[in-house]
Structures are given as structure tokens and as C-alpha cells.
N, C-alpha and C positions, 0 to 999 in steps of 0.2 A: 461883461461876460463875453461879448463878441471879440474884444481885444484879446482876452484869454485864449479863446479858440484859435484866433489867427496866430498867436504866438506858438501854441502847441503844434499847429499845422506846419508853420515854418520850421520849427525845430525838427520835427520828424520828417518833413519833406526833404530838407537838406541832408540829414543823416541817412535817409533812405537811399539817396544817390551814392553816398559813401559806402553804405553796406552792400549795395548791389555790385559796385565796382570791385570792392575787396573780395566779395564772394566769388565772382567769376575769375578774378586774378588768382586768388588762393587755390581755386580748383585746378587751374592750369599749372601753377607753380608746384603745388603738392603732387600732382600727377607726374610732372617731369622729374621732380626730385625723387619720387618713389621709384620711377623707372631707373634712374641713375643709381639710386641706393641698392636696388635689387641686383642690377648688373654688377656693381662694384662688389657687393657681398658674394655673388656667385663667383666672380673672378678670384676674390680673396680666398674663398673656401676652396676653390679648385687648385689655386697655387699651393696652399699649405698642404692639402691632402695629397696632391700629386707629388710634392716634394718628399713626403713620407713614403709614398709608394715607390718612388725611384730609389730612395735610400735602402728600403727593405729588400728590393729586388737586387740591388748591387751586392748586398751581403750574401744573398742566397746564391748568386751566380759565382761568387768567389770561393765558396767552400768546396766545390766538387773537386777541382784540380788539386787543391791544397791538401785535403785530408782523406777523401774517400774514393779517389779514382781507382786505386788498386785493390779495393776491398772486395771480398766475396760474400756469399750468403752465410758465412760462418757467423753465428750470433755472438759468440764470445769475442771474436776479433772486432766486430762492429761496435760492441758495447765498450771495449777498451778504447777504440778510436773515438767514439762519441764522448767519453769522459775526458780524453785528451783535448778534443776540440773545445769543449766547454771550459776546460782549465785555461786554455790559451786565448779564449775569446776576451778581447780587451774593451769592449763597449758595453759592459754589463750595466752601467749606470743609466743608460738611456734606452736600453733594449733588453728584453728577456728572450732566451733561446731554450727550446726544448728539443731533446733528441728522442726520436720515436723509433722503436724497432719495427720489423716488418709485420708484426702482429697488431700494431696500432697502440702498443703500450709505451707510455712515456718512461724512458730509462733514467734520464737525468735532466735537470734544469739549471740554468745559469744562476738562478736565485739561491740555489742550495737547498730549497725546501722540496720535499717529496710532492709529487702530483698524484692526486687520486685517480685510480683507474676508471672512475665514473665521470671524469671531467670530459665535457663535450668539446670536440674540435670540429666546428661546422665545415671548414673548408677541406678537411682531410679526405673525405670521400670524393670530392670534386677533383682534388689533386690526383687521386688514383686513376681517374678516368680521363684526365686531361692529356692531350697530346704533348703539351709543353711540360708536363710532370710537375706543375705547381698550380696553386689556387690561392686567391686572397679573400679576406673577409673583414668587414668593419662592423662593429656593434658594441654592445655593452655587456660587461660581466655581471654576475649576480650582485657584486658589490656596488654596482653603479658606475664603475670606471669605464670610460670609452676607450677602446683599443682598435688598432688595425693589425691584422696578422697575415702571414704568408707561410704556407706549408709547401715544402719542396720534397718530392720523392727522389730518393737516392738509389741508383742502380749500378750493377757491376758492368764489366766490359761486354757481357752478353745481353744486357738489358734486363736482367732479373733484379727485382726489388730487394734491397738490402736494409732499407729503413727510410726514415724521413727526418727532416729538421723543420722546426716551426719557429718563426721569428715573430715577436710581439712588441709593438711600440704603443705606449700610452698616448692618447690624444688629449688628455686633460689640459696639459700645458698649452698645446696648440689651440684648443677650443677657447682657453682663457685669452690668448692673444687675439683670436678672431673676435671674441666678444668685446675686447678693448677697442678694436677697430670699429665695431658696430656702434659702440658708445660715442666714438669720435664722429662718425657719420651722423648720428642722431643729433649731437650738439651742433654740428655744422648745419644740419637741416633746420633746426629751431632758429639759429641765428639768421639764416637767409630769409626765413619766413618773417621774422620780426623786422628785419630791414625793409622787406617789401611792404609790410603793413605800414611801417612808419613813413616811408617815402610816399606811399599811396595816399595816406591820409593828408599829408602836406599838399600833395598835388591836387587832390579832390577839393580841399578847402580853398585852393586858389581859384577854382572855377565856380564854386557854389554861389558866391556872392553875385557875380554877373548873371548867372543862370536865374537867380531869384529876381533880379531886376527884369530880366526878359519875361519871367513868369508874370510879374505885376503888369507889364505892358500888354501881354497877351490877354490878361483878365479884362483890361480896359477895352481892348478890341472886341472881346466876347460880349461886353456890355453895350456895344454899339458905338463906341468912340473910335471911328476909323481915321481920325486926324492925328492920333498919337504916333510918335516916331521914336526910334532908338537911334540916337546920333552921337552919343558920348563914349562909345566903346572904341578904343584907340587901336587895338591890335587886329591885323588881318589874318586871323586864324579861323578855326571852325566856328567859334562862337561869333566872330565878326560876320561870317557868312550866314549864321543863323539870324543875326540882327537884320541883315539885308533881306533875308527871306521873309521875315515877319513884316518888315516895312512894305515889301512888294505884296505880301498877302493882304495888308490893310488896303492897299490901292485897288486890288482886284475884287475885294469882297463886294463893293458897291456894284461893280459890273455883274458879279454873280447874282446879286439880288434881282437885277433886271432880268437875267436869264431865268431865274427861278420864277419870277412873276409871269413871264411869258409862258413858261412851261406849265405852270398851274392853270393858266387860262386855257391853253390848248388841251391839256389832259381833262380838265373839267368838262369841256365841250364834248370830247370824245367819250367820256364815261356817261354823260347825261343821257345820250340817245339810247344806248343799249339798256341802261338801268330803267329808263322810262318804259321801254318796250317790255322788259321782263316784269316790272311792277304792274303795268296795265294788263298784260295777258294773265298774270297770276290772279289779279282781282277778278278778271272775267271768268277764268276757269273756276274760281271759288264760287262765283254766283250761279253758273249754269250747272255745276255738278256733273252728273253723268247723262244729262238730257240730250246733249248734242255731241256724239263721238267724233264727227268730222271736224267740228270746231275745236274740240279738245285736242285732236291730233295736230291741227294747224297751230294752235297756241303752243303746244309742247315743242314743236319744231322751231317756232320763233324763239322760245326761251333757250333751247339748246344752242341755236345759232348765235344768239346774242351773248350767251355765256361763253361760247368759244371765242367770240370777238373780244369780250372783256379779258379773257385769259391771254389773248395775244397782246392786248394793250399792257397788261401787267408784266408780261415777259419783256416787252420793249422798255418799260420803266426800269426793270431790273438791269437790263443791259445798259441803259443810260446811266444808272447809278454806278455801275462798274466802270464805265468809260470815264465818268467825272472823277472818280477816285483812283483811277489807274489800276483797278483790281480785276480787269478782264484777263484772267489767266487762261492759258491753253493747256490741255492735257495731250501733249505730243505723243504720237505713236505712229507706227507704220500703217498706212491706210491706202486704199485705192480710191482716188478722187473720182474716177469715172463711175465706180459703183455707187458712190454717194449721189452723184448727179442722176444716175439711172433711177434710184429710189425716189428722189425728189420729183422728177418729171412724172413718174408713174403716179405719185400721190396727187399731182395737180390735174391729171387727165379728167377725172370725174368733174371737177369744178369747171374746167374749160368747156366740157360738153354741156354742162348745165347753163353756162352763160353764153353758149353759142359762139365760142371762140375756138378756132382750129389751133391745136398745139402740135407742132412738128418737131421731131427729135432726130438728129443725125449725129452719131458719135462712133468712134472706133470700137469694135467689139473685142477689145483687149484691155488688160489691166494697165493702169497708169499709177504706179506706186510713188508715194511721197511721204515725207514726215509732216504730220499735221494733226489737228484736232478734228475728228470726223463730225462731231456735233456742231462745232462752229462753222465748218465748211458747208455742212448741209444748211445751216441757218443763212449763210450767204445766198445760196441758191433759192431758198424759200422766200427771202425778202425781195430778191430781184424778180422772181416769177410772180409774187403777190402784187408788186408794183405794176408789172406788165399787164396782168389781168385787170387790175384796178383801172388802168388808164386806156385800155383797149375796148372798144365797143363791140356789140354783138355783130357777128359776121367777120370779125377781124382775124388776124393770124399772128401767132407767136412761133418763132423758130429758135430752137435751142440746138447749137452745134458745137462740136469739140474737135480740135485738131491737135495732133501730137507731133512735135518736132523731135530733135535729137534728145534734148533734156528739158523741154518745157511743154506745157499744155496750155492752149488758148481756148477759152470757152466764151461763146457769144450768145447773147439773148437779144433777138431782134423782134420788135412788135410793130404793128401797123396802127398804133394808137394815136392819141392826140398830139404827141410830141411835146417838146419843151422849147420855149422861146429862147432866143439868143441871149436875152438879158438875164433869164432865170438859170440858164445852164451852168454858169460858174458857181452857183450857190446851192445846187441840189444836194451836195454832200454835207452841207452844214446842218447842225442840229436844229430841229424844229422848222426847217425851211420847207414850205409846201407851195408848189406851183399852182395847185388847184385846191382852194379851200373847201370846195364842196365834196371832195373825196375823203373817205374815211382814212384815219391814220394820225399818228402823233407827229410825224415829220422827222423821226429819227432812224427810220429803217435803213436808208442809204448811208447815214453816218455810221451806223453799226457795221454795215457791210465794209465800208472803207477802213474802219478800225481793225476788223478781223483780217482783212486782206493784208494790211500793213504788218500785222503781227505774224503773218505767214510769209513775209518778204515777197509778196506778190504785187501786181499792179492792177488798178481798177479804173477804167475809163468809160465815159459816157459820151456818145455821139447822138445828137438828136436834131430833128428839124420839125418845127411846129406844123401840125397838120399832116405830116408824113409818117412819122414814127420815131422810135428810139432804138439804139443798139448799145447794149452794155457789154463790154469786153473785159474779161478777167484773165490774167496770165499768172501761172504758178510754175516754179521750178519743180521738176519731178526727177526721179531716179532715171539713169540712162536707159533708153529704150532703143533697141535695134530697129532702125527705120524699115528694114526689109520685112519685119514681122508686123508692121502696123498698117492698117487700112487708112488711106486718106479720106477726106470727106466726100470727094467726088465718087470714089469707089463705093463708099458706104451707101450713098444715095442711089447709085446705079444698081447695087445689089438689092436695096429695098424696093426700087421700082420693078426690078425683075421678079422679086418675090410676089409683089402685088399682082403683076400681070399673070403669073402662073396661077395664083388663087382665083383670079377672075375667069381664066380659061377653064379651070376645074369647075367653077360654079356654073359656067355656061354649059 
């Protein structure tokens, strides 16, 4: 039974590749051929119909000088001339001509049959009002015959109407020729599609077999056999590159297992503490009920704070997942990076005050436009400030400053925290690396910062001295800013100090 299922899977698996390839190819081919077919049909139709139009116009232009130039509004003389014209008309087999008097009545036709006075002449009224004294019409008669017509108004030397002439050419033969071309185009379309299908199937079948072998190897790797290799494929094409990639993948999976185990250990430790606090306070609050409002308030605050901490850990895990799979995509838009920095610093003001840390912010009071992802840029600032507060003790100081040059912005975060040792400094951007295991965090915050900054084509540097503090510097390209319109940092600090001094004087 298992062999049966595997056979069915292989059968439909390989044919599925063929079907997908043919489906996408046929869509493209059919679309292109349809465009060509429609364009050719339009050109063909235009060519034949314009030829008929030119022919009928040439006849209408030649009659005036030949027969009717010297005619007057005398009806009898016009009728005589009209009959003479019809009699001398030589192209009666391919074209029918009607002569119309100035009252709109058909006097005589080249077919020899009388024309009913109730017969409609759609272009006649248009010809009467046209500056060119003629009008055309294409359509179908009541009999179903397709025709194209031209009615020309005849005038005497003073411009008075003496009558009209109507030329009619049947389009049935022309439409038959056009339909024949349509049939030829359709046959060519079918032949091309069949050739593409045939060659496509042959080509796909030439690669299905090695792909199936690659699939079998990948299954063995998925089952835990990392020693399996693909080394018998001889060609250096895309499939050969795929074989090399799978071999490299097998070598790297064991390394990934170690990273995964370290990751699970770190995250488990990070999750256990807040979960324990939430569970403990939840049980406590359940036991005391409403008997101690103060204790209840304290417990709820702990639960909220620990839940927020858990949410931060989950967000870091999601970022780690995106980094590992290369799916950390940016939603690029025009943004003001200083506006995002302002919001982030403001959001951390309360926390810094609660922890007894001075947070100083100096930045130009002007926009700094750039193309970037506002949410990701703000995440960079949040992670750096969170780290600075985490490793800076009570009474410490964190300074955030920004300087704008001609087309770049440099943002610095300087703290007076514990600093980073010389041996740890080269590794702080690595995933899961923590210089202080007692501090909260999964160890991927700075790795996420580094990834986001790289995606924005920026630079991210860390300078630190143990026991003194740390300075994180980020540089981004921004849109060109006129330097005359930008405050430098010294001017911003001077203005801030002047403002504080004025406030103190007012309070005094």
C-alpha cells in the first residue's frame, strides 16, 4: 500500500511541475499571440476598408468635371445627364451608382432596377451639411449584405445644389477575404502553441528525473541523515547549483541545531521569570479577593509589567525568525527620521525618571527626510535606548544627540553605564550574545538593530569602555538638506540652556 502511494505521489509530483511550467508558458505565449493577432487583424481590416474608401472617393471626385460641371438647377437637364452618366459608367459589376435629384429622390441606378422612394440613405443628410459636400456610411442592408457607401452633393457654378450621386460597394467579398486571413492566423496560432507544448514537455521531462533524485535526498536530510550528499550530477547548470546548495544545507543544519538549542535555553530562562511572577500574583489575587485593595493594585501592576515584558520577548522572537529566514522586509516610504527619534525619546522619558536616570536629548529642530521604514527605524531607537537604560544604574545619564550634515544624519546614544569589556565588544552584535547574563533580554536586540540598519544602507558602530560607558553611533543617508537652514548641536544646546535660564528667571 505504501509503495502504491509513493508511486502515485511521484507520478503527480513530476507531472505537476510539467503542468505548472506549461500553464505559465502558455499564458505568456497566448497573451503575446493574441496581441499580435489583434494587431494584425486591425491592420488587415484597416487596409481593406481604407482601400475601398479610397476607391469610392476617387470615383466621386472624377465625375464632377466630366459630366456635371456646366449643369444648372434645371431638373430635366440634370436627369438627362444623370442617365447619360449611368449609361457610360463602366464599373457596374463591382459598384452600384444611384443618381439623386435635388429633392432626394433616386432618379436612376446602375443596376437598372427602380429604387423605392422609401429607401433610406443614411449619409445623405450628412452630405448636405458637410463642408466637403460628401459623406460616407458603412453598414448592412435589410438583406444582410454589408456595404460601404459615399454620397456626393453636386452643385452648379454658383454653388446651388443640382442633385447628388451615391456610390455603393459590397463588402461581402472583402469580408470573406478578411475571414480567410483570420482562419490562417488561427491555424498559425494553434501550430505555434502545439510546438511550444511539445518542446516544453520534452524539456521538462529532461529535468524531472534529476529533480526527483534531489527530492529523495532532501527527504533523507529531513529525516535526520545529514551525511547524505549529491555528487553524481555532472552539469554545471541551475540544477547543479541546487545540488551544491543542498549539500551546503546539510553541513549547516548541525550548526543550526546548536544555535537552536542555545536559543531555546536562553528564551526559556527569559520566559520563566515573568511567567512565574504572573502565575504567583494571579494565585495570590485569587486567594485574597477584594480584601486588600493595595495589594491587589500592586499585583495587577506586576502582572501588567511582566505581560509587557513577555510581549517584548515575543516581538524579539518574531524578529529573530524573520532574520533567520531572510523575511525582514521593509515598507519603504518618505519619512522624517528626526520625528521618529523625537517620539521614541519622549516615550522613554517616564521610564528614565522612574529608574532615576537622566535622559538628555539634543537634536536639530528641522525635518530630516529619508526613504525608510518608520516602524523599523523606531525599533532601532527603542532597542538601543532599552539597552542603555538596562545597563545604566540609578543616577546615571543617557545623552541622545543628532547632527545633520549635507546629506547624512549621525545619531549618537551615549550612556554612563557599566560599559562593555574589550573582549566582549566585537561580539555584541551577534545573535544571543549577552555581556551580562543577569540582565533581562534574549540577546538579539542589537543583532536586530544591525540588520535593520544594514537594510537601510546605514552604519552602526559601538564604542565602549568598561566602567565608563557606551556610545552607539548610527549614520543614515538622508535627502539633501541646506546646511544654512539646520541648527548644529552646539547651537541647539545653547538655545536649550538659554530657554532653561529664562524659565528659571521667570520662576524666580
